[in-house]
N, C-alpha and C positions, 0 to 999 in steps of 0.2 A: 934853855929855860925848861922848867919842869912842866909847863903847861903846854909845851910845843906838841903839835899834832903830827903824828908819825904818817907815813905813806899807807895808805888803805884804811884809815881811820875816818875820813870824811863822810859826809852824806852821798856824795856821788859815787865814791868807791863802794859804799854799803849797797847802794841801788845797783851798781854794776854787778856786785856780788850775788845779789838776789836774781837778777836777770840771767846771769851765767848759770847759776844753780838750777834755775826753772827750766832752762833750755837743754842742760845736760839731763836732767831728770826726765824731761819730755822724750829726748831721743832714746834714753834707756828704757823707758816704759814701752814706747812704741816697739823697740826690739824685742822686748820680753813677751808681749802679746801678739806679736806679728802673725804667728801661725793660726792662732785663734781668731784674730780679727779678719785675716783672709777667708777662713771658713765661714764666719759670720756674714760677710759681704756676699759670698757666693750662694749661701743657703736660701732656698725659697722660704717666704713667710708663710708657713704652713704648720699646723699644730703637729703634724707627724715628725717634724724636725726638733721639737722641744728638747729631747734627750741630747741631740747632738749640739743644740746651742749651749746647754749646760756644760757639756765637755769642752766646747770652744771657749768658754768663760772661765774655765779652771785655773789657766794661767794668769788671769786677772788678779786674782787674790794676792799671791805672792809679789806681783809687780807692783801694785797700789801698797802693799805693805812696806816694800822696800822704799818707795817713794815718800810714804808718810814719815818713816824714819829718817830719811835723808833731809827732808824739808824741815822737820822739827829740830835737828841738830845741826843745820847749816850754820857755818861761820860767817860772820859779817865782813871779815878781813879778807881782801881780794889776795893777800899774800899767803893765806893759809887755806885755800879753797881745795877740797878734794871730793866734789860730789860723786864722782864716778866710783871712786874706790868706796865711799860710804855706801853707795847704792848696792854695790856687789856684796859687801860685807853684810849688809842688813838683810840682803835676799837669801843668802846662804844660811844666816844665823836663824832667820824667822821662818825659813820655808816649811819646816814640819809642823810647827805650831799653827802657822796660818792655814795649812791645808786641814788641819783638824777642826777648824771652825768654818772654814770657807766651802770645803766639800759637802758637808752636811747641809749647810745653807743652801747651796745649789740644788742638792738632792730633794730638800723639802720644797723648794721653789718650784721644781720641775714636776713633783708629784701634784702640787696644788694647781699648776697651770694646766697640766693634762686633764685633770678632773674638771676644771673650768671649761676646757675646750670641748668636752664630752659630755656635759651635762643632759643635754637633749637625748643623745643615743643612749644614755644610761638610764633614761626615764626618770631622772632625778628632778624634783620641782625647781622652778627657776629661781625661787628666793634663796636657795641653798648658795647661790653665787655670792651673796653678801657675806655671810660668815666665812667663806672661803676666802674672799677678798680682804677682809679683816685679818684673818691668821696669816695670810700671805704677807701683808704689810707688816704685821708684828715680827714675822720671821726675818724678813728683809732688814728692817730697822735693827733689829737685835743682831743680825749678822754684821752689819756695818759697824755698830758699836764694839762687838767682838774684834773685828778686823783691826779697828784703831787701837783696842787694848793690847792684843797680842803683837802688834808691831812695836809699841812703845814700852810695854812692861813685860816682866817674866812672871807669869802666872801658871798654874795647872790649868789644862783646857776646861775642865768643869767649872773652876773658879771664875775664869774669864767669861765663860758663858753666863754665870750667874751674875756678874757685875754688868754684862751687857744687858740683861733682862732688867735688872735693878735700875740701872740709870736711864731707861726708857721712862720710867715714872718719876725717879729723882731729879732728872734734868729735862723737863718737858721742852725746854727751849732748844736743847740739843736735838731731841727727838723731831721737834717740828722744823728746825733748820735742815736736818738730813732728809726729811721727807720732802721739803720744797726742792733741795738739791737733786735728789732722784728724780722727782717729777720733771724738773728741768732736763736732766739728761735724756729720761724717757722722751720727752718732747722733741729735743734735738735730733734723736735717733730716728723717731717716727717721720718728722718732716723732711730731714736730710738723709743721713746715713751713718752707720757706725764709723766710717772713716772720718767724717767730719767731727763726730765726738772724740775721736782719738787724737785730733790736733788741739784739743783743748784739755788733754788728759792732765798735764801738770798743774793748770790752773784749777780744775776740778779737785784734784787731790789736795791742793792748798786751801781750797774754800772748805773742804771736808775738815782738815786739820783745825782750821779756825773756828768753825762751827763747834767742834768738839773740845776746844779749849776748856770750857768749864768742867766737863766730865773729866778730862785729862788731869786737871789742877785737883779736882776733888779726891781722885784715886791716889795721886801722889801724896796729898795731905792726910788721908785718911786710911789707906791700905798699904803703904809702903813705909819701911823703916826710915 
């Protein structure tokens, strides 16, 4: 019969495929960021270590990018699952483009964080913390947008950054959703540790992808052929 369901086409199979993909992505994410994660866990929470924190977070960008690409293009059919191969391919393909947006984002955030940590020592009025925090939040949110964009599309770096900033205003729902997600990750890290956050990595990337769907759809409709 033409309406006959094939193996791997039912709701249970699709659910199993999604769980399998999430687990594989989680494992590969952890392996990709393990050196940096170990450094973060061992580092004292002191402002003098902020540059080292930035270096430790550098592998996070390419790993999240590969996870975003893998989850976005996951196949619902159990018989066609290749999440590990998709992750490795996306990591290699996007590595240079991701670092071109991720490294400057970390650099700017480090400069802002160091300035915030030394306001008193520099003799700067305390109210300067407010604009610095606003700028830092903007840099972080634009960096997240840029990371999603370069993970799923092929744009020149400057065009990806322009789109990232443009969609901060164009899609305020995405911006607000990312802000809430980032606040939640910061809260988990502060209350528990980076290791606990790492165990939720694939779910957080999936949430980032779902939050960014309106931006992704707009870019595909308006800026790609």
